[in-house]
N, CA, C and O atoms as a GROMACS GRO file, in nm:
protein
  260
    1MET      N    1   0.082  -0.120   0.000
    1MET     CA    2   0.000   0.000   0.000
    1MET      C    3   0.087   0.126   0.000
    1MET      O    4   0.060   0.219  -0.076
    2ARG      N    5   0.190   0.129   0.084
    2ARG     CA    6   0.277   0.246   0.089
    2ARG      C    7   0.344   0.271  -0.046
    2ARG      O    8   0.355   0.385  -0.091
    3PHE      N    9   0.388   0.163  -0.110
    3PHE     CA   10   0.452   0.175  -0.240
    3PHE      C   11   0.357   0.237  -0.342
    3PHE      O   12   0.397   0.323  -0.420
    4THR      N   13   0.232   0.194  -0.341
    4THR     CA   14   0.133   0.246  -0.436
    4THR      C   15   0.111   0.395  -0.414
    4THR      O   16   0.108   0.472  -0.510
    5ILE      N   17   0.097   0.437  -0.291
    5ILE     CA   18   0.077   0.580  -0.261
    5ILE      C   19   0.199   0.660  -0.302
    5ILE      O   20   0.186   0.765  -0.363
    6LEU      N   21   0.317   0.612  -0.270
    6LEU     CA   22   0.440   0.681  -0.307
    6LEU      C   23   0.454   0.691  -0.459
    6LEU      O   24   0.492   0.796  -0.511
    7PHE      N   25   0.422   0.584  -0.529
    7PHE     CA   26   0.429   0.584  -0.676
    7PHE      C   27   0.333   0.686  -0.735
    7PHE      O   28   0.370   0.759  -0.827
    8VAL      N   29   0.213   0.693  -0.684
    8VAL     CA   30   0.113   0.789  -0.734
    8VAL      C   31   0.159   0.932  -0.707
    8VAL      O   32   0.146   1.017  -0.795
    9LEU      N   33   0.212   0.959  -0.590
    9LEU     CA   34   0.257   1.095  -0.557
    9LEU      C   35   0.375   1.137  -0.644
    9LEU      O   36   0.380   1.251  -0.691
   10ILE      N   37   0.470   1.048  -0.666
   10ILE     CA   38   0.585   1.081  -0.750
   10ILE      C   39   0.541   1.100  -0.895
   10ILE      O   40   0.586   1.194  -0.961
   11SER      N   41   0.454   1.015  -0.943
   11SER     CA   42   0.405   1.029  -1.081
   11SER      C   43   0.329   1.159  -1.100
   11SER      O   44   0.346   1.227  -1.201
   12ALA      N   45   0.246   1.194  -1.005
   12ALA     CA   46   0.168   1.317  -1.015
   12ALA      C   47   0.257   1.440  -1.013
   12ALA      O   48   0.232   1.536  -1.085
   13SER      N   49   0.361   1.438  -0.931
   13SER     CA   50   0.450   1.554  -0.925
   13SER      C   51   0.532   1.568  -1.052
   13SER      O   52   0.567   1.680  -1.090
   14ALA      N   53   0.562   1.460  -1.117
   14ALA     CA   54   0.640   1.466  -1.241
   14ALA      C   55   0.559   1.529  -1.353
   14ALA      O   56   0.616   1.595  -1.441
   15PHE      N   57   0.428   1.511  -1.352
   15PHE     CA   58   0.343   1.565  -1.457
   15PHE      C   59   0.259   1.683  -1.410
   15PHE      O   60   0.180   1.738  -1.487
   16GLY      N   61   0.275   1.723  -1.286
   16GLY     CA   62   0.188   1.824  -1.228
   16GLY      C   63   0.219   1.967  -1.266
   16GLY      O   64   0.130   2.052  -1.257
   17HIS      N   65   0.339   1.997  -1.309
   17HIS     CA   66   0.374   2.135  -1.337
   17HIS      C   67   0.465   2.141  -1.460
   17HIS      O   68   0.585   2.165  -1.446
   18PRO      N   69   0.409   2.120  -1.576
   18PRO     CA   70   0.492   2.116  -1.698
   18PRO      C   71   0.536   2.255  -1.743
   18PRO      O   72   0.484   2.356  -1.696
   19GLY      N   73   0.632   2.258  -1.833
   19GLY     CA   74   0.672   2.384  -1.894
   19GLY      C   75   0.566   2.430  -1.992
   19GLY      O   76   0.508   2.348  -2.064
   20ILE      N   77   0.539   2.560  -1.995
   20ILE     CA   78   0.440   2.614  -2.087
   20ILE      C   79   0.499   2.733  -2.160
   20ILE      O   80   0.595   2.794  -2.114
   21GLY      N   81   0.442   2.765  -2.270
   21GLY     CA   82   0.484   2.882  -2.346
   21GLY      C   83   0.577   2.845  -2.459
   21GLY      O   84   0.688   2.796  -2.438
   22ILE      N   85   0.532   2.870  -2.578
   22ILE     CA   86   0.615   2.855  -2.697
   22ILE      C   87   0.623   2.994  -2.756
   22ILE      O   88   0.520   3.057  -2.783
   23VAL      N   89   0.744   3.043  -2.777
   23VAL     CA   90   0.764   3.181  -2.820
   23VAL      C   91   0.829   3.183  -2.957
   23VAL      O   92   0.920   3.105  -2.985
   24GLU      N   93   0.782   3.273  -3.043
   24GLU     CA   94   0.841   3.293  -3.174
   24GLU      C   95   0.898   3.435  -3.178
   24GLU      O   96   0.831   3.531  -3.141
   25ASP      N   97   1.022   3.448  -3.223
   25ASP     CA   98   1.082   3.581  -3.234
   25ASP      C   99   1.060   3.640  -3.373
   25ASP      O  100   0.996   3.577  -3.458
   26SER      N  101   1.114   3.760  -3.397
   26SER     CA  102   1.092   3.829  -3.525
   26SER      C  103   1.158   3.760  -3.644
   26SER      O  104   1.127   3.790  -3.759
   27ARG      N  105   1.249   3.667  -3.616
   27ARG     CA  106   1.317   3.592  -3.723
   27ARG      C  107   1.257   3.453  -3.743
   27ARG      O  108   1.316   3.369  -3.810
   28SER      N  109   1.141   3.430  -3.684
   28SER     CA  110   1.067   3.303  -3.693
   28SER      C  111   1.137   3.188  -3.623
   28SER      O  112   1.109   3.072  -3.656
   29ASN      N  113   1.227   3.215  -3.528
   29ASN     CA  114   1.283   3.110  -3.443
   29ASN      C  115   1.181   3.078  -3.335
   29ASN      O  116   1.113   3.167  -3.284
   30ILE      N  117   1.170   2.951  -3.302
   30ILE     CA  118   1.077   2.905  -3.199
   30ILE      C  119   1.157   2.866  -3.076
   30ILE      O  120   1.260   2.800  -3.087
   31PHE      N  121   1.111   2.907  -2.957
   31PHE     CA  122   1.175   2.875  -2.829
   31PHE      C  123   1.076   2.801  -2.741
   31PHE      O  124   0.958   2.834  -2.736
   32TYR      N  125   1.127   2.697  -2.670
   32TYR     CA  126   1.044   2.624  -2.575
   32TYR      C  127   1.132   2.565  -2.466
   32TYR      O  128   1.254   2.562  -2.482
   33THR      N  129   1.072   2.519  -2.357
   33THR     CA  130   1.147   2.464  -2.245
   33THR      C  131   1.111   2.317  -2.221
   33THR      O  132   0.999   2.274  -2.248
   34ASP      N  133   1.210   2.243  -2.171
   34ASP     CA  134   1.183   2.106  -2.126
   34ASP      C  135   1.206   2.096  -1.974
   34ASP      O  136   1.226   1.987  -1.921
   35LEU      N  137   1.202   2.209  -1.907
   35LEU     CA  138   1.219   2.227  -1.762
   35LEU      C  139   1.364   2.225  -1.716
   35LEU      O  140   1.390   2.255  -1.600
   36SER      N  141   1.458   2.192  -1.802
   36SER     CA  142   1.599   2.200  -1.762
   36SER      C  143   1.683   2.278  -1.863
   36SER      O  144   1.798   2.312  -1.836
   37LYS      N  145   1.625   2.307  -1.978
   37LYS     CA  146   1.694   2.383  -2.084
   37LYS      C  147   1.590   2.463  -2.161
   37LYS      O  148   1.471   2.432  -2.160
   38VAL      N  149   1.638   2.568  -2.228
   38VAL     CA  150   1.554   2.639  -2.325
   38VAL      C  151   1.610   2.606  -2.462
   38VAL      O  152   1.729   2.623  -2.488
   39TRP      N  153   1.523   2.560  -2.550
   39TRP     CA  154   1.560   2.516  -2.684
   39TRP      C  155   1.518   2.619  -2.788
   39TRP      O  156   1.423   2.694  -2.768
   40LYS      N  157   1.590   2.622  -2.899
   40LYS     CA  158   1.554   2.705  -3.014
   40LYS      C  159   1.547   2.616  -3.137
   40LYS      O  160   1.634   2.532  -3.160
   41VAL      N  161   1.441   2.636  -3.215
   41VAL     CA  162   1.427   2.568  -3.343
   41VAL      C  163   1.422   2.676  -3.450
   41VAL      O  164   1.335   2.763  -3.447
   42THR      N  165   1.516   2.671  -3.544
   42THR     CA  166   1.523   2.770  -3.650
   42THR      C  167   1.423   2.737  -3.760
   42THR      O  168   1.373   2.625  -3.765
   43PRO      N  169   1.392   2.832  -3.848
   43PRO     CA  170   1.295   2.806  -3.955
   43PRO      C  171   1.333   2.688  -4.045
   43PRO      O  172   1.245   2.624  -4.103
   44ASP      N  173   1.463   2.658  -4.056
   44ASP     CA  174   1.504   2.544  -4.139
   44ASP      C  175   1.508   2.412  -4.059
   44ASP      O  176   1.552   2.310  -4.112
   45GLY      N  177   1.462   2.415  -3.933
   45GLY     CA  178   1.448   2.293  -3.854
   45GLY      C  179   1.565   2.258  -3.765
   45GLY      O  180   1.561   2.156  -3.696
   46ARG      N  181   1.671   2.340  -3.763
   46ARG     CA  182   1.784   2.310  -3.674
   46ARG      C  183   1.746   2.339  -3.530
   46ARG      O  184   1.686   2.442  -3.499
   47LYS      N  185   1.781   2.248  -3.442
   47LYS     CA  186   1.747   2.257  -3.301
   47LYS      C  187   1.875   2.276  -3.220
   47LYS      O  188   1.974   2.206  -3.243
   48SER      N  189   1.873   2.371  -3.124
   48SER     CA  190   1.991   2.393  -3.040
   48SER      C  191   1.946   2.441  -2.902
   48SER      O  192   1.836   2.492  -2.884
   49ILE      N  193   2.035   2.424  -2.805
   49ILE     CA  194   2.010   2.470  -2.669
   49ILE      C  195   2.060   2.614  -2.659
   49ILE      O  196   2.174   2.642  -2.694
   50VAL      N  197   1.974   2.705  -2.613
   50VAL     CA  198   2.016   2.844  -2.597
   50VAL      C  199   2.041   2.881  -2.452
   50VAL      O  200   2.120   2.973  -2.425
   51VAL      N  201   1.978   2.813  -2.357
   51VAL     CA  202   2.005   2.832  -2.214
   51VAL      C  203   2.008   2.694  -2.152
   51VAL      O  204   1.908   2.621  -2.155
   52GLN      N  205   2.123   2.658  -2.096
   52GLN     CA  206   2.139   2.526  -2.036
   52GLN      C  207   2.133   2.536  -1.885
   52GLN      O  208   2.166   2.640  -1.828
   53ASP      N  209   2.093   2.429  -1.820
   53ASP     CA  210   2.089   2.421  -1.674
   53ASP      C  211   2.006   2.531  -1.611
   53ASP      O  212   2.050   2.598  -1.518
   54VAL      N  213   1.886   2.549  -1.662
   54VAL     CA  214   1.792   2.645  -1.604
   54VAL      C  215   1.660   2.574  -1.582
   54VAL      O  216   1.609   2.505  -1.670
   55HIS      N  217   1.604   2.592  -1.464
   55HIS     CA  218   1.474   2.531  -1.433
   55HIS      C  219   1.367   2.637  -1.455
   55HIS      O  220   1.347   2.724  -1.370
   56THR      N  221   1.300   2.630  -1.567
   56THR     CA  222   1.198   2.728  -1.599
   56THR      C  223   1.070   2.659  -1.640
   56THR      O  224   1.072   2.553  -1.703
   57HIS      N  225   0.958   2.719  -1.604
   57HIS     CA  226   0.828   2.663  -1.638
   57HIS      C  227   0.754   2.746  -1.740
   57HIS      O  228   0.669   2.694  -1.812
   58GLU      N  229   0.784   2.875  -1.748
   58GLU     CA  230   0.708   2.963  -1.836
   58GLU      C  231   0.800   3.045  -1.924
   58GLU      O  232   0.898   3.103  -1.877
   59LEU      N  233   0.768   3.049  -2.052
   59LEU     CA  234   0.835   3.137  -2.146
   59LEU      C  235   0.730   3.233  -2.200
   59LEU      O  236   0.615   3.194  -2.223
   60PHE      N  237   0.768   3.357  -2.219
   60PHE     CA  238   0.676   3.453  -2.276
   60PHE      C  239   0.756   3.558  -2.352
   60PHE      O  240   0.873   3.581  -2.320
   61PRO      N  241   0.696   3.621  -2.451
   61PRO     CA  242   0.768   3.720  -2.531
   61PRO      C  243   0.803   3.842  -2.447
   61PRO      O  244   0.730   3.880  -2.356
   62ARG      N  245   0.915   3.901  -2.480
   62ARG     CA  246   0.956   4.024  -2.414
   62ARG      C  247   0.871   4.139  -2.463
   62ARG      O  248   0.842   4.150  -2.582
   63ARG      N  249   0.829   4.224  -2.370
   63ARG     CA  250   0.747   4.339  -2.408
   63ARG      C  251   0.828   4.438  -2.488
   63ARG      O  252   0.945   4.464  -2.457
   64LYS      N  253   0.767   4.494  -2.589
   64LYS     CA  254   0.833   4.598  -2.667
   64LYS      C  255   0.831   4.728  -2.588
   64LYS      O  256   0.732   4.760  -2.521
   65ARG      N  257   0.938   4.801  -2.595
   65ARG     CA  258   0.948   4.927  -2.520
   65ARG      C  259   0.913   5.044  -2.605
   65ARG      O  260   0.915   5.158  -2.558
   0.00000   0.00000   0.00000
């Protein structure tokens, strides 16, 4: 019984707070998070890490000044 409760709690916490927000910049690059890195996908499909070792849940566009 204890194992079942522990398994449910760990599983729920792993899926309970996902990363949200997909951002497109003026050059049509797409940015998203996997909770440990921020990724960039270029218009031609190349994927790269732009911020490593960061725990982030939300991405949003920068406000224009």
